[in-house]
N, CA, C and O atoms as a MOPAC input file, in Angstrom:
PM7 MOZYME 1SCF
protein

 N    105.37600 1    92.82900 1    85.22900 1
 C    105.15400 1    92.34400 1    86.58500 1
 C    105.06200 1    93.51100 1    87.56700 1
 O    104.23800 1    93.50000 1    88.48100 1
 N    105.91400 1    94.51300 1    87.37000 1
 C    105.90200 1    95.68700 1    88.22800 1
 C    104.59300 1    96.44700 1    88.09400 1
 O    104.07000 1    96.97200 1    89.07700 1
 N    104.06400 1    96.50700 1    86.87700 1
 C    102.78900 1    97.19000 1    86.64100 1
 C    101.65600 1    96.47900 1    87.36400 1
 O    100.72600 1    97.11800 1    87.85800 1
 N    101.73900 1    95.13000 1    87.42600 1
 C    100.70400 1    94.38000 1    88.13900 1
 C    100.77000 1    94.64400 1    89.63500 1
 O     99.73300 1    94.75700 1    90.28800 1
 N    101.98900 1    94.74600 1    90.19400 1
 C    102.12200 1    95.05200 1    91.62600 1
 C    101.58900 1    96.43700 1    91.93300 1
 O    100.93700 1    96.65000 1    92.95500 1
 N    101.87000 1    97.38200 1    91.03900 1
 C    101.34700 1    98.73900 1    91.21600 1
 C     99.82700 1    98.72700 1    91.18500 1
 O     99.16700 1    99.39600 1    91.98100 1
 N     99.28100 1    97.95000 1    90.24500 1
 C     97.83100 1    97.85700 1    90.12300 1
 C     97.22900 1    97.21100 1    91.36600 1
 O     96.17800 1    97.64100 1    91.84300 1
 N     97.89100 1    96.18100 1    91.89200 1
 C     97.39100 1    95.53000 1    93.10800 1
 C     97.41800 1    96.49300 1    94.28800 1
 O     96.46700 1    96.54400 1    95.06800 1
 N     98.49100 1    97.25200 1    94.42300 1
 C     98.55300 1    98.20100 1    95.54000 1
 C     97.50800 1    99.30400 1    95.36700 1
 O     96.92000 1    99.76400 1    96.34500 1
 N     97.27900 1    99.72800 1    94.12100 1
 C     96.22900 1   100.72300 1    93.86900 1
 C     94.86600 1   100.13900 1    94.21800 1
 O     94.03100 1   100.81200 1    94.82100 1
 N     94.64600 1    98.88500 1    93.83600 1
 C     93.37300 1    98.24400 1    94.15600 1
 C     93.15900 1    98.17000 1    95.66200 1
 O     92.06500 1    98.45300 1    96.14900 1
 N     94.19800 1    97.79200 1    96.40100 1
 C     94.07100 1    97.70300 1    97.85400 1
 C     93.75800 1    99.06300 1    98.46600 1
 O     92.95400 1    99.16900 1    99.39200 1
 N     94.39400 1   100.09200 1    97.94200 1
 C     94.12800 1   101.44100 1    98.45100 1
 C     92.69300 1   101.87100 1    98.13600 1
 O     92.01800 1   102.46700 1    98.97500 1
 N     92.24200 1   101.56600 1    96.93400 1
 C     90.85900 1   101.90000 1    96.56200 1
 C     89.88500 1   101.10100 1    97.41100 1
 O     88.86000 1   101.63100 1    97.83900 1
 N     90.19500 1    99.82000 1    97.66200 1
 C     89.33800 1    99.00800 1    98.53200 1
 C     89.21800 1    99.65300 1    99.90700 1
 O     88.13200 1    99.70300 1   100.48500 1
 N     90.34100 1   100.14700 1   100.42800 1
 C     90.30700 1   100.80500 1   101.74300 1
 C     89.42900 1   102.05200 1   101.72200 1
 O     88.68100 1   102.30500 1   102.66600 1
 N     89.52100 1   102.82800 1   100.64700 1
 C     88.67500 1   104.01700 1   100.52700 1
 C     87.19500 1   103.63900 1   100.48600 1
 O     86.35600 1   104.28500 1   101.11300 1
 N     86.90100 1   102.59700 1    99.74500 1
 C     85.49800 1   102.15900 1    99.64000 1
 C     84.99700 1   101.65700 1   100.99100 1
 O     83.87600 1   101.96400 1   101.39600 1
 N     85.83400 1   100.88500 1   101.68600 1
 C     85.44100 1   100.39000 1   103.02000 1
 C     85.19200 1   101.56000 1   103.97600 1
 O     84.21100 1   101.57000 1   104.71900 1
 N     86.07900 1   102.52800 1   103.94500 1
 C     85.92500 1   103.70900 1   104.80000 1
 C     84.61900 1   104.43700 1   104.47800 1
 O     83.90500 1   104.87300 1   105.38100 1
 N     84.31800 1   104.56400 1   103.20400 1
 C     83.08400 1   105.21600 1   102.77500 1
 C     81.86100 1   104.44200 1   103.28400 1
 O     80.90900 1   105.03300 1   103.79400 1
 N     81.90000 1   103.12500 1   103.14000 1
 C     80.76700 1   102.30700 1   103.57600 1
 C     80.58600 1   102.36900 1   105.09500 1
 O     79.46000 1   102.43600 1   105.58900 1
 N     81.68700 1   102.34800 1   105.82200 1
 C     81.60100 1   102.46200 1   107.28700 1
 C     81.03800 1   103.81600 1   107.68900 1
 O     80.18300 1   103.90300 1   108.57000 1
 N     81.51700 1   104.87200 1   107.04400 1
 C     81.08200 1   106.21700 1   107.37700 1
 C     79.58300 1   106.38700 1   107.16900 1
 O     78.91400 1   107.07100 1   107.94400 1
 N     79.06500 1   105.76500 1   106.12500 1
 C     77.64200 1   105.89200 1   105.81300 1
 C     76.80100 1   104.77100 1   106.41100 1
 O     75.64100 1   104.60100 1   106.03800 1
 N     77.37100 1   104.01300 1   107.32500 1
 C     76.67600 1   102.93500 1   108.04300 1
 C     76.02700 1   101.92600 1   107.10000 1
 O     74.89400 1   101.49600 1   107.31900 1
 N     76.74400 1   101.56000 1   106.06700 1
 C     76.26400 1   100.55500 1   105.11800 1
 C     76.92400 1    99.22100 1   105.46700 1
 O     77.72400 1    98.69000 1   104.69700 1
 N     76.57800 1    98.69300 1   106.63400 1
 C     77.26800 1    97.51900 1   107.16600 1
 C     77.03000 1    96.26200 1   106.32400 1
 O     77.95700 1    95.47800 1   106.12400 1
 N     75.79900 1    96.05600 1   105.82400 1
 C     75.54200 1    94.88100 1   104.99600 1
 C     76.34800 1    94.93000 1   103.71200 1
 O     76.93500 1    93.92800 1   103.30300 1
 N     76.37900 1    96.07400 1   103.08700 1
 C     77.15600 1    96.23800 1   101.85900 1
 C     78.63800 1    96.04200 1   102.14300 1
 O     79.35700 1    95.44500 1   101.34200 1
 N     79.09200 1    96.54500 1   103.28600 1
 C     80.48800 1    96.39700 1   103.67400 1
 C     80.83800 1    94.92400 1   103.85700 1
 O     81.88800 1    94.47200 1   103.39900 1
 N     79.96700 1    94.17700 1   104.52200 1
 C     80.21500 1    92.74900 1   104.72600 1
 C     80.30900 1    92.01500 1   103.38800 1
 O     81.20400 1    91.19400 1   103.18800 1
 N     79.38800 1    92.31000 1   102.48200 1
 C     79.41100 1    91.67200 1   101.15800 1
 C     80.67700 1    92.05400 1   100.39700 1
 O     81.29600 1    91.20900 1    99.75000 1
 N     81.05900 1    93.31500 1   100.47500 1
 C     82.25100 1    93.80700 1    99.77800 1
 C     83.50200 1    93.10500 1   100.30700 1
 O     84.32700 1    92.63700 1    99.52200 1
 N     83.64600 1    93.02900 1   101.63900 1
 C     84.81200 1    92.38200 1   102.23100 1
 C     84.84700 1    90.89500 1   101.89000 1
 O     85.91100 1    90.34100 1   101.61300 1
 N     83.67000 1    90.24700 1   101.91200 1
 C     83.61900 1    88.82400 1   101.56700 1
 C     84.04300 1    88.59900 1   100.11900 1
 O     84.76500 1    87.64600 1    99.82700 1
 N     83.60800 1    89.45400 1    99.22400 1
 C     83.97000 1    89.30000 1    97.82100 1
 C     85.46500 1    89.53000 1    97.61000 1
 O     86.09800 1    88.83500 1    96.81500 1
 N     86.02300 1    90.50000 1    98.31600 1
 C     87.46600 1    90.75800 1    98.19500 1
 C     88.24700 1    89.54100 1    98.67500 1
 O     89.19300 1    89.10700 1    98.01700 1
 N     87.85000 1    88.98700 1    99.82900 1
 C     88.55500 1    87.81900 1   100.36900 1
 C     88.42500 1    86.62200 1    99.43800 1
 O     89.39300 1    85.89100 1    99.23200 1
 N     87.24700 1    86.41700 1    98.87900 1
 C     87.02300 1    85.31200 1    97.95200 1
 C     87.89900 1    85.46800 1    96.71100 1
 O     88.50500 1    84.50200 1    96.24700 1
 N     87.96100 1    86.66800 1    96.18800 1
 C     88.75800 1    86.93400 1    94.99500 1
 C     90.24100 1    86.70600 1    95.27400 1
 O     90.94900 1    86.11900 1    94.45600 1
 N     90.70800 1    87.17700 1    96.43800 1
 C     92.11700 1    87.00500 1    96.78400 1
 C     92.44300 1    85.53100 1    96.99300 1
 O     93.50000 1    85.06100 1    96.57300 1
 N     91.52800 1    84.79400 1    97.64700 1
 C     91.76100 1    83.37400 1    97.89200 1
 C     91.78900 1    82.59500 1    96.58200 1
 O     92.64600 1    81.73300 1    96.39300 1
 N     90.87000 1    82.88700 1    95.69000 1
 C     90.84700 1    82.16400 1    94.40900 1
 C     92.07400 1    82.48100 1    93.57700 1
 O     92.56400 1    81.61300 1    92.85500 1
 N     92.58300 1    83.70200 1    93.65800 1
 C     93.80500 1    84.05600 1    92.93200 1
 C     95.01400 1    83.32500 1    93.50100 1
 O     95.91700 1    82.95100 1    92.75300 1
 N     95.04300 1    83.11700 1    94.82600 1
 C     96.15600 1    82.39100 1    95.44400 1
 C     96.11400 1    80.91900 1    95.06800 1
 O     97.15500 1    80.31700 1    94.80100 1
 N     94.91200 1    80.32800 1    95.04400 1
 C     94.77200 1    78.90700 1    94.72200 1
 C     95.19600 1    78.64400 1    93.28200 1
 O     95.89700 1    77.67100 1    93.00400 1
 N     94.77900 1    79.49400 1    92.38900 1
 C     95.09100 1    79.28700 1    90.97400 1
 C     96.42300 1    79.90100 1    90.57900 1
 O     96.84500 1    79.78600 1    89.42800 1
 N     97.09300 1    80.55800 1    91.53300 1
 C     98.35700 1    81.25700 1    91.25100 1
 C     98.21200 1    82.21700 1    90.09100 1
 O     99.12200 1    82.38600 1    89.27800 1
 N     97.09500 1    82.81700 1    90.03400 1
 C     96.78500 1    83.71900 1    88.92600 1
 C     96.78800 1    85.14600 1    89.45500 1
 O     96.16500 1    85.43300 1    90.47700 1
 N     97.46200 1    86.00900 1    88.78700 1
 C     97.47300 1    87.42100 1    89.13200 1
 C     96.43200 1    88.12300 1    88.27800 1
 O     96.33800 1    87.85500 1    87.08000 1
 N     95.65600 1    89.00700 1    88.86100 1
 C     94.66900 1    89.71700 1    88.05100 1
 C     95.36200 1    90.58500 1    87.00900 1
 O     96.22800 1    91.39800 1    87.33100 1
 N     94.97700 1    90.40200 1    85.79800 1
 C     95.60400 1    91.18000 1    84.72500 1
 C     94.58000 1    92.14900 1    84.16100 1
 O     93.89900 1    91.86400 1    83.17600 1
 N     94.49000 1    93.28100 1    84.80000 1
 C     93.54000 1    94.30800 1    84.39800 1
 C     94.32400 1    95.48700 1    83.85200 1
 O     94.14500 1    96.62400 1    84.29000 1
 N     95.18300 1    95.21100 1    82.90500 1
 C     95.94200 1    96.29700 1    82.30700 1
 C     95.13300 1    96.84100 1    81.13400 1
 O     95.02200 1    96.20700 1    80.08400 1
 N     94.58600 1    98.00000 1    81.33400 1
 C     93.77800 1    98.61400 1    80.28800 1
 C     94.22700 1   100.04700 1    80.09000 1
 O     95.01800 1   100.59400 1    80.85900 1
 N     93.70400 1   100.62200 1    79.05500 1
 C     94.05500 1   101.99800 1    78.73500 1
 C     93.52200 1   102.93400 1    79.81600 1
 O     92.56200 1   102.61800 1    80.51900 1
 N     94.15700 1   104.07000 1    79.92800 1
 C     93.73900 1   105.03300 1    80.94900 1
 C     92.30300 1   105.48300 1    80.76400 1
 O     91.58100 1   105.66800 1    81.74300 1
 N     91.88300 1   105.65900 1    79.53500 1
 C     90.51500 1   106.12800 1    79.31300 1
 C     89.48100 1   105.04600 1    79.60000 1
 O     88.30500 1   105.35200 1    79.80100 1
 N     89.91100 1   103.77000 1    79.62300 1
 C     88.98800 1   102.67500 1    79.92600 1
 C     88.88900 1   102.40600 1    81.42500 1
 O     87.94700 1   101.75100 1    81.87100 1
 N     89.83900 1   102.89800 1    82.20400 1
 C     89.84600 1   102.64600 1    83.64600 1
 C     88.76300 1   103.46800 1    84.33600 1
 O     88.39500 1   104.54700 1    83.87000 1
 N     88.25600 1   102.94400 1    85.45400 1
 C     87.29800 1   103.73000 1    86.23500 1
 C     87.93500 1   105.02600 1    86.74000 1
 O     89.15700 1   105.12400 1    86.85300 1
 N     87.11200 1   105.99500 1    87.03500 1
 C     87.61400 1   107.30700 1    87.46100 1
 C     88.34600 1   107.23900 1    88.79300 1
 O     89.17400 1   108.10200 1    89.08300 1
 N     88.05800 1   106.23300 1    89.60400 1
 C     88.75800 1   106.10200 1    90.88200 1
 C     90.26900 1   105.98900 1    90.67900 1
 O     91.04100 1   106.53200 1    91.47000 1
 N     90.69000 1   105.29900 1    89.64000 1
 C     92.12500 1   105.17000 1    89.38000 1
 C     92.74300 1   106.52300 1    89.04500 1
 O     93.82800 1   106.85300 1    89.52600 1
 N     92.06000 1   107.29500 1    88.23000 1
 C     92.60600 1   108.60500 1    87.88400 1
 C     92.59700 1   109.53700 1    89.09300 1
 O     93.50200 1   110.35600 1    89.25300 1
 N     91.57700 1   109.41500 1    89.94500 1
 C     91.55200 1   110.22400 1    91.16900 1
 C     92.70200 1   109.84600 1    92.08400 1
 O     93.34300 1   110.71200 1    92.67800 1
 N     92.96100 1   108.55800 1    92.19400 1
 C     94.03500 1   108.08300 1    93.05200 1
 C     95.39200 1   108.56500 1    92.54500 1
 O     96.23700 1   108.98800 1    93.33300 1
 N     95.59800 1   108.50200 1    91.24200 1
 C     96.87500 1   108.93700 1    90.67400 1
 C     97.04800 1   110.44900 1    90.77100 1
 O     98.15200 1   110.93600 1    91.01700 1
 N     95.96500 1   111.18800 1    90.58100 1
 C     96.07900 1   112.64300 1    90.66400 1
 C     96.16100 1   113.10800 1    92.10900 1
 O     96.52800 1   114.25200 1    92.37700 1
 N     95.81800 1   112.21700 1    93.04600 1
 C     95.89500 1   112.55500 1    94.46900 1
 C     97.34300 1   112.80000 1    94.88100 1
 O     97.60300 1   113.57400 1    95.80300 1
 N     98.28800 1   112.14600 1    94.20500 1
 C     99.69200 1   112.30300 1    94.53800 1
 C    100.27300 1   113.62300 1    94.06300 1
 O    101.26500 1   114.09400 1    94.62000 1
 N     99.67900 1   114.22500 1    93.05000 1
 C    100.19800 1   115.49000 1    92.52600 1
 C     99.84400 1   116.62700 1    93.48100 1
 O     98.69600 1   116.76600 1    93.90200 1
 N    100.83300 1   117.42600 1    93.80900 1
 C    100.61500 1   118.51200 1    94.76200 1
 C    100.46400 1   119.82700 1    94.02000 1
 O    101.14100 1   120.08900 1    93.02600 1
 N     99.56200 1   120.64100 1    94.52800 1
 C     99.37600 1   121.95900 1    93.94200 1
 C    100.43200 1   122.91100 1    94.49800 1
 O    101.11300 1   122.59200 1    95.47300 1
 N    100.56100 1   124.06200 1    93.88100 1
 C    101.51800 1   125.06100 1    94.35900 1
 C    101.17900 1   125.48100 1    95.78400 1
 O    102.06600 1   125.70000 1    96.61000 1
 N     99.88500 1   125.58800 1    96.05800 1
 C     99.44400 1   125.98600 1    97.39800 1
 C     99.88900 1   124.95200 1    98.43500 1
 O    100.37300 1   125.30900 1    99.51000 1
 N     99.72100 1   123.66600 1    98.10200 1
 C    100.13300 1   122.62000 1    99.03100 1
 C    101.64300 1   122.63500 1    99.24600 1
 O    102.11600 1   122.43300 1   100.36500 1
 N    102.38800 1   122.87300 1    98.18900 1
 C    103.84600 1   122.93900 1    98.30600 1
 C    104.25500 1   124.11300 1    99.19000 1
 O    105.13000 1   123.97300 1   100.04400 1
 N    103.61500 1   125.28600 1    98.98600 1
 C    103.91200 1   126.45200 1    99.82200 1
 C    103.53300 1   126.20600 1   101.27200 1
 O    104.26700 1   126.59500 1   102.18000 1
 N    102.39500 1   125.56200 1   101.49500 1
 C    101.97600 1   125.25500 1   102.86400 1
 C    102.97000 1   124.30900 1   103.54200 1
 O    103.27100 1   124.46700 1   104.72500 1
 N    103.47400 1   123.33400 1   102.79800 1
 C    104.47200 1   122.42900 1   103.35900 1
 C    105.74500 1   123.17200 1   103.72700 1
 O    106.33300 1   122.91700 1   104.77800 1
 N    106.17800 1   124.09600 1   102.86200 1
 C    107.38000 1   124.89100 1   103.15200 1
 C    107.16800 1   125.73800 1   104.40500 1
 O    108.04300 1   125.81300 1   105.26700 1
 N    105.99300 1   126.37800 1   104.49900 1
 C    105.69100 1   127.19000 1   105.68000 1
 C    105.65700 1   126.32600 1   106.93400 1
 O    106.16100 1   126.72100 1   107.98500 1
 N    105.06000 1   125.14800 1   106.81400 1
 C    104.99200 1   124.24300 1   107.95900 1
 C    106.38400 1   123.85200 1   108.42400 1
 O    106.66300 1   123.83700 1   109.62300 1
 N    107.26200 1   123.53300 1   107.47200 1
 C    108.62900 1   123.16500 1   107.82700 1
 C    109.35000 1   124.33000 1   108.49700 1
 O    110.09200 1   124.12900 1   109.45900 1
 N    109.13800 1   125.55000 1   107.99600 1
 C    109.78100 1   126.72700 1   108.58800 1
 C    109.26800 1   126.95800 1   110.00600 1
 O    110.04900 1   127.22100 1   110.92000 1
 N    107.93400 1   126.85700 1   110.18800 1
 C    107.36500 1   127.02700 1   111.52900 1
 C    107.85200 1   125.93100 1   112.47100 1
 O    108.14600 1   126.18700 1   113.63900 1
 N    107.93100 1   124.73600 1   111.96100 1
 C    108.38500 1   123.62500 1   112.79100 1
 C    109.83900 1   123.82600 1   113.21000 1
 O    110.20700 1   123.52100 1   114.34500 1
 N    110.66500 1   124.33900 1   112.29900 1
 C    112.06200 1   124.61000 1   112.62400 1
 C    112.16600 1   125.68600 1   113.70200 1
 O    112.94100 1   125.55000 1   114.64900 1
 N    111.37500 1   126.76500 1   113.55500 1
 C    111.37100 1   127.83100 1   114.56600 1
 C    110.87700 1   127.29900 1   115.90700 1
 O    111.42700 1   127.63600 1   116.95600 1
 N    109.84400 1   126.47200 1   115.87100 1
 C    109.30800 1   125.88500 1   117.10100 1
 C    110.37300 1   125.04400 1   117.79900 1
 O    110.52900 1   125.12200 1   119.01800 1
 N    111.10300 1   124.24400 1   117.03300 1
 C    112.15300 1   123.41400 1   117.61800 1
 C    113.25500 1   124.27000 1   118.23600 1
 O    113.79300 1   123.92500 1   119.28800 1
 N    113.59200 1   125.38600 1   117.58600 1
 C    114.60800 1   126.28000 1   118.12900 1
 C    114.13700 1   126.90400 1   119.44000 1
 O    114.89900 1   126.99000 1   120.40400 1
 N    112.88800 1   127.33400 1   119.46900 1
 C    112.33500 1   127.93500 1   120.69000 1
 C    112.27200 1   126.90100 1   121.80500 1
 O    112.58100 1   127.19500 1   122.96000 1
 N    111.87300 1   125.70100 1   121.44800 1
 C    111.79700 1   124.62600 1   122.43100 1
 C    113.17200 1   124.31600 1   122.99500 1
 O    113.31200 1   124.10600 1   124.20000 1
 N    114.19200 1   124.28300 1   122.14100 1
 C    115.54900 1   124.02700 1   122.59900 1
 C    116.03200 1   125.15400 1   123.50800 1
 O    116.68900 1   124.89800 1   124.51700 1
 N    115.71200 1   126.39700 1   123.15600 1
 C    116.10600 1   127.52600 1   124.00700 1
 C    115.43000 1   127.42400 1   125.37100 1
 O    116.05800 1   127.69000 1   126.39600 1
 N    114.17400 1   127.04700 1   125.38900 1
 C    113.46000 1   126.86700 1   126.65600 1
 C    114.09600 1   125.78100 1   127.50500 1
 O    114.21400 1   125.92600 1   128.72100 1
 N    114.50300 1   124.69900 1   126.86900 1
 C    115.16900 1   123.61800 1   127.60900 1
 C    116.48500 1   124.09800 1   128.20600 1
 O    116.82700 1   123.76300 1   129.34100 1
 N    117.22000 1   124.89000 1   127.42300 1
 C    118.49200 1   125.40800 1   127.92700 1
 C    118.27800 1   126.34200 1   129.10900 1
 O    119.01800 1   126.28500 1   130.09000 1
 N    117.27600 1   127.19500 1   129.01900 1
 C    116.97100 1   128.11300 1   130.12900 1
 C    116.57800 1   127.31500 1   131.36300 1
 O    117.00800 1   127.62800 1   132.47400 1
 N    115.76600 1   126.29200 1   131.16900 1
 C    115.35600 1   125.45600 1   132.29400 1
 C    116.56300 1   124.75300 1   132.90400 1
 O    116.66600 1   124.65500 1   134.12700 1
 N    117.47500 1   124.26500 1   132.07100 1
 C    118.67600 1   123.59700 1   132.55500 1
 C    119.54900 1   124.55300 1   133.36000 1
 O    120.07900 1   124.18500 1   134.40800 1
 N    119.69500 1   125.77600 1   132.87000 1
 C    120.49100 1   126.77500 1   133.59800 1
 C    119.85600 1   127.07300 1   134.94800 1
 O    120.55700 1   127.16900 1   135.95600 1
 N    118.55200 1   127.21900 1   134.97700 1
 C    117.88700 1   127.51600 1   136.25500 1
 C    118.03400 1   126.36200 1   137.23800 1
 O    118.20600 1   126.59000 1   138.43600 1
 N    117.96800 1   125.12700 1   136.74900 1
 C    118.17900 1   123.97400 1   137.64000 1
 C    119.60200 1   123.97700 1   138.17500 1
 O    119.82400 1   123.73500 1   139.36100 1
 N    120.56600 1   124.24900 1   137.30200 1
 C    121.96800 1   124.31100 1   137.75600 1
 C    122.16800 1   125.39300 1   138.79700 1
 O    122.87600 1   125.18300 1   139.78200 1
 N    121.54900 1   126.55500 1   138.59000 1
 C    121.66800 1   127.63600 1   139.56900 1
 C    121.04300 1   127.24500 1   140.90900 1
 O    121.60000 1   127.53500 1   141.96800 1
 N    119.91200 1   126.60200 1   140.85800 1
 C    119.27500 1   126.15200 1   142.09900 1
 C    120.13600 1   125.11600 1   142.82000 1
 O    120.22700 1   125.13600 1   144.04700 1
 N    120.76200 1   124.21900 1   142.07400 1
 C    121.63900 1   123.23500 1   142.69800 1
 C    122.84700 1   123.91200 1   143.32400 1
 O    123.26500 1   123.53900 1   144.42000 1
 N    123.41300 1   124.90400 1   142.64400 1
 C    124.54000 1   125.65000 1   143.20500 1
 C    124.11800 1   126.38100 1   144.47100 1
 O    124.85000 1   126.40200 1   145.46100 1
 N    122.93800 1   126.97900 1   144.43200 1
 C    122.41500 1   127.68600 1   145.59300 1
 C    122.22000 1   126.73100 1   146.76000 1
 O    122.54000 1   127.05700 1   147.90300 1
 N    121.69700 1   125.56000 1   146.46300 1
 C    121.46800 1   124.56200 1   147.50200 1
 C    122.79300 1   124.08600 1   148.09300 1
 O    122.90200 1   123.91000 1   149.30700 1
 N    123.80300 1   123.87800 1   147.24000 1
 C    125.10800 1   123.43600 1   147.75100 1
 C    125.76400 1   124.54100 1   148.57600 1
 O    126.44200 1   124.25100 1   149.56100 1
 N    125.57100 1   125.80600 1   148.18600 1
 C    126.11900 1   126.91500 1   148.97300 1
 C    125.43200 1   126.99900 1   150.32500 1
 O    126.06300 1   127.33200 1   151.32800 1
 N    124.15800 1   126.70000 1   150.35100 1
 C    123.39300 1   126.75300 1   151.59300 1
 C    123.86800 1   125.66600 1   152.54300 1
 O    123.91700 1   125.88400 1   153.75400 1
 N    124.22200 1   124.49400 1   152.01300 1
 C    124.70300 1   123.40500 1   152.86100 1
 C    126.08200 1   123.70700 1   153.43200 1
 O    126.39300 1   123.30900 1   154.55400 1
 N    126.90200 1   124.40500 1   152.66600 1
 C    128.25900 1   124.72500 1   153.11100 1
 C    128.23100 1   125.77800 1   154.21500 1
 O    128.90500 1   125.61700 1   155.23200 1
 N    127.46000 1   126.85700 1   154.03400 1
 C    127.44800 1   127.94800 1   154.99700 1
 C    125.99700 1   128.40400 1   155.20200 1
 O    125.58200 1   129.41500 1   154.63500 1
 N    125.22800 1   127.66800 1   156.00600 1
 C    123.81200 1   128.00600 1   156.14100 1
 C    123.55600 1   129.32600 1   156.87200 1
 O    122.50100 1   129.92400 1   156.66500 1
 N    124.45000 1   129.79500 1   157.69700 1
 C    124.20100 1   131.00500 1   158.48100 1
 C    124.34200 1   132.25600 1   157.61900 1
 O    123.54500 1   133.18600 1   157.74200 1
 N    125.35300 1   132.28700 1   156.74500 1
 C    125.60200 1   133.50500 1   155.98100 1
 C    124.65100 1   133.67500 1   154.79600 1
 O    124.57800 1   134.76600 1   154.23100 1
 N    123.92700 1   132.63700 1   154.40800 1
 C    123.05200 1   132.70800 1   153.25700 1
 C    121.59900 1   132.81300 1   153.71200 1
 O    121.10400 1   131.96100 1   154.45000 1
 N    120.93200 1   133.85900 1   153.26600 1
 C    119.52800 1   134.05000 1   153.59500 1
 C    118.71500 1   133.97500 1   152.31200 1
 O    119.11400 1   134.52000 1   151.28300 1
 N    117.59900 1   133.31300 1   152.37500 1
 C    116.73700 1   133.16100 1   151.20000 1
 C    116.23700 1   134.51400 1   150.72700 1
 O    116.03800 1   134.71100 1   149.52800 1
 N    116.03100 1   135.44100 1   151.63500 1
 C    115.51800 1   136.74900 1   151.23800 1
 C    116.51300 1   137.52900 1   150.38500 1
 O    116.13300 1   138.51400 1   149.75100 1
 N    117.78100 1   137.11100 1   150.35300 1
 C    118.76500 1   137.78200 1   149.52100 1
 C    118.60700 1   137.41600 1   148.04200 1
 O    119.17300 1   138.07800 1   147.17100 1
 N    117.83600 1   136.36200 1   147.76200 1
 C    117.66600 1   135.89500 1   146.38500 1
 C    116.18500 1   135.83800 1   146.00900 1
 O    115.67100 1   134.76700 1   145.68700 1
 N    115.50400 1   136.96700 1   146.04600 1
 C    114.06900 1   136.92400 1   145.76100 1
 C    113.75600 1   136.59400 1   144.28900 1
 O    112.72500 1   135.98800 1   143.99500 1
 N    114.62800 1   136.98600 1   143.38600 1
 C    114.38200 1   136.74200 1   141.97000 1
 C    114.41200 1   135.25000 1   141.65900 1
 O    113.54800 1   134.75600 1   140.93500 1
 N    115.37000 1   134.54100 1   142.18100 1
 C    115.49200 1   133.11000 1   141.90200 1
 C    114.28800 1   132.35900 1   142.46700 1
 O    113.74000 1   131.48100 1   141.80000 1
 N    113.86500 1   132.69700 1   143.70500 1
 C    112.77400 1   131.95100 1   144.31900 1
 C    111.40100 1   132.39300 1   143.78000 1
 O    110.40900 1   131.68400 1   143.94400 1
 N    111.35700 1   133.52400 1   143.16300 1
 C    110.08300 1   133.92100 1   142.55200 1
 C    109.85200 1   133.13700 1   141.26400 1
 O    108.71100 1   133.01300 1   140.81800 1
 N    110.91400 1   132.60700 1   140.66000 1
 C    110.79400 1   131.80700 1   139.43800 1
 C    110.32000 1   130.39500 1   139.73800 1
 O    109.80400 1   129.72100 1   138.84600 1
 N    110.48000 1   129.94100 1   140.94700 1
 C    110.16100 1   128.53800 1   141.28800 1
 C    108.67000 1   128.32700 1   141.37400 1
 O    108.21800 1   127.21500 1   141.65000 1

């Protein structure tokens, strides 16, 4: 039963690939016929409560099945690229977090400056803090 579910999910995935191919190549009539046949087949299987039993040997299966199964296998290059991507993503997240912290500190400093200005507006001159206001 599990093998049949796997086969059904593989069939659905292959159907999606075929539909995508037909759409890409503007084969709309063929696409309509293909979708109608899929719906008819699914409806007839539901009415008869029959599951498609297409369990055959690997060498008898169409090449699409073998392509689909081999699609899951990753090459060494793909594995290395994934590792590099994860490392870059981790570094990016660290840099982003540091930027957020710097921004938070600058906002806190500006709020402190603003509160100091409200307390004693005469003794505080904006020209005394050119570095802070040049960042704004």
